[in-house]
C-alpha positions in Angstrom: -9.2 -8.7 -11.4 -8.3 -4.7 -9.7 -5.1 -4.3 -7.9 -2.4 -2.2 -7.0 1.6 -1.9 -7.7 3.0 -0.5 -4.5 6.3 0.8 -4.2 8.2 2.2 -1.3 11.5 4.2 -2.2 14.4 6.2 0.1 16.6 8.7 -2.0 19.3 10.4 -0.6 18.4 13.5 0.8 20.5 15.7 -1.4 18.5 14.3 -4.7 14.6 14.4 -3.2 14.1 17.8 -5.5 15.3 15.2 -8.8 13.4 12.7 -7.2 10.6 14.0 -7.2 10.4 15.4 -10.7 11.3 12.4 -12.2 8.5 10.2 -10.2 5.8 12.9 -11.4 6.9 13.8 -14.5 9.0 10.4 -16.0 7.9 7.2 -14.0 4.0 7.7 -13.6 3.4 9.2 -16.5 4.6 6.2 -18.5 2.5 4.1 -16.6 -0.4 6.0 -16.6 -0.2 5.5 -20.5 -1.3 2.2 -20.2 -4.5 1.2 -20.4 -5.3 -0.7 -16.8 -3.4 2.0 -15.0 -6.0 4.1 -13.8 -4.2 6.3 -10.8 -0.7 7.1 -9.3 -0.6 8.5 -5.9 2.7 9.6 -4.0 2.9 9.8 -0.5 5.8 11.1 1.9 6.4 9.0 5.2 5.0 10.5 8.6 5.6 7.1 10.5 8.2 4.6 9.6 10.7 4.6 6.7 11.5 4.0 4.1 10.3 7.4 3.3 8.6 7.5 0.3 5.7 5.2 -1.2 3.7 5.1 -4.5 0.6 3.5 -4.8 -0.9 2.7 -8.8 -4.5 1.5 -9.0 -4.9 -0.5 -11.3 -8.6 -1.7 -13.1 -7.1 -4.4 -14.6 -4.1 -6.6 -13.2 -3.5 -8.3 -16.8 -1.8 -5.0 -18.0 1.5 -5.8 -15.7 1.9 -8.8 -18.3 1.9 -7.1 -21.2 4.9 -6.5 -23.5 4.3 -2.7 -23.0 4.8 -3.1 -19.7 7.5 -5.3 -19.1 9.4 -3.0 -22.0 8.8 -0.4 -19.3 10.2 -2.7 -16.8 12.7 -4.1 -18.0 14.6 -1.7 -20.6 14.5 1.6 -18.2 15.5 4.9 -19.2 18.8 5.5 -18.3 17.6 8.5 -16.0 15.1 5.8 -14.0 17.7 2.9 -14.0 20.2 5.7 -11.9 17.3 6.0 -9.5 16.4 3.1 -9.2 20.4 1.9 -8.4 20.6 4.8 -5.9 17.9 4.6 -3.6 17.7 3.1 -0.7 14.9 0.6 1.6 13.3 -0.4 -2.2 10.1 -2.6 -2.0 8.3 -3.6 -5.3 4.5 -5.5 -4.8 1.8 -6.7 -7.0 -1.6 -7.0 -5.7 -5.3 -8.4 -5.9 -8.1 -6.7 -4.4 -9.4 -8.6 -1.8 -12.0 -6.2 -0.4 -12.8 -2.6 -0.6 -15.3 -0.7 2.0 -15.4 1.8 -1.6 -14.9 5.5 -2.3 -15.5 7.7 0.5 -13.3 10.5 -0.7 -9.8 10.3 -0.8 -7.6 11.6 2.4 -4.8 13.1 3.5 -3.5 9.9 5.6 -2.4 6.1 4.7 -2.4 3.9 7.3 -0.5 0.6 5.5 -0.5 -2.1 7.8 1.7 -6.0 5.8 1.2 -9.2 7.3 2.9 -12.4 6.3 0.1 -14.8 7.4 0.6 -18.5 6.7 -1.9 -20.4 4.1 -3.0 -22.4 6.6 -4.3 -18.9 9.1 -5.7 -17.2 5.9 -9.6 -18.0 6.8 -9.1 -16.9 10.2 -7.1 -13.7 9.1 -10.3 -13.1 6.3 -13.0 -13.3 8.7 -11.4 -11.1 11.6 -10.6 -8.3 9.0 -13.8 -8.6 7.1 -16.2 -10.0 9.9 -14.5 -8.0 13.4 -11.6 -5.6 12.8 -13.3 -3.0 9.7 -16.2 -2.8 10.8 -14.9 -1.2 14.3 -12.6 1.0 12.7 -15.2 2.5 9.9 -17.3 3.7 12.7 -15.3 6.4 13.2 -15.6 9.6 11.4 -12.2 10.1 10.1 -11.3 6.4 9.4 -12.9 6.8 5.9 -12.0 3.8 3.6 -10.6 0.5 4.5 -8.8 -1.7 1.0 -6.9 -5.2 1.5 -4.9 -7.0 -1.0 -3.3 -10.5 -1.1 0.4 -10.3 -2.7 1.1 -12.2 -6.1 4.7 -11.1 -6.2 6.8 -9.1 -4.2 10.4 -7.6 -3.6 11.1 -6.2 -0.1 9.9 -8.5 2.6 7.9 -12.0 3.0 4.6 -9.9 3.1 1.3 -11.9 1.7 -1.2 -9.7 3.0 -1.9 -5.2 3.0 -4.2 -3.5 3.8 -4.8 0.2 3.0 -6.8 2.8 5.2 -7.2 6.2 4.4 -7.6 8.5 6.7 -9.0 12.0 7.5 -6.3 12.7 10.2 -3.9 11.7 12.4 -6.0 11.8 15.2 -8.4 9.3 14.1 -5.3 6.9 15.6 -5.5 7.8 18.7 -9.6 7.1 19.0 -12.3 5.5 21.1 -12.8 3.6 18.0 -9.8 2.0 16.8 -8.9 1.3 20.6 -11.9 -1.1 20.0 -11.0 -2.6 17.0 -7.8 -3.9 18.4 -10.0 -6.1 20.8 -12.5 -8.7 20.0 -13.0 -12.4 19.9 -11.6 -12.9 16.5 -8.8 -11.0 16.9 -7.9 -12.4 20.2 -8.1 -16.2 19.1 -5.2 -14.9 15.9 -2.9 -13.2 18.9 -0.3 -16.4 20.0 -0.3 -17.1 15.9 3.6 -16.5 15.4 3.0 -14.5 12.5 0.3 -12.0 14.2 2.5 -10.0 16.0 5.1 -9.5 13.0 3.6 -7.3 10.6 4.5 -4.0 9.3 2.7 -0.3 9.7 3.6 2.3 7.9 1.9 5.9 8.2 2.2 8.4 5.2 0.6 11.8 4.2 -0.2 12.7 0.4 1.8 14.6 -1.7 1.1 14.2 -5.4 -2.1 12.6 -7.0 -1.8 11.6 -11.2 
């Protein structure tokens, strides 16, 4: 099963440089050395908080249950432990992939939407996203890709589903195609459900790929 490890955090401003060095030279390489971890992308926030996001792309989610990964997670280096003890806004989600419109090239921006969907509403939610919302968004030239995930485990919020939208520009957020995607009968059928208006949204810009 393909999926991602999604983690947000924010260091104090005075040690931003040390934070980036740790993330890029220790934290990411240790994970990409494990079979199943394919790539990692780091982002800086454009809209929202926490300030930084890392998304690890995983081709086999069973890697998260291996002794090698558990050692990394449960017995971190002194530097890793210090970093994680001193950041704010920490989140960590492991997620199984539900759908992917396909790789059309990586955009400079990532629009993330997190939902907390009751199990009874999941069929309607999936139908809206897969059979109405994505189709309308993908009509915009700069809306490059949409990936949907179901949260398996999480820290930092009660989200059940994440949608990752790769964008070539920020201008596409104000496009006619996005405006059209925020309407439609399937969406209208969900708007009165209490959870629908409680989604969280962030816009991030790519700062590092590995």
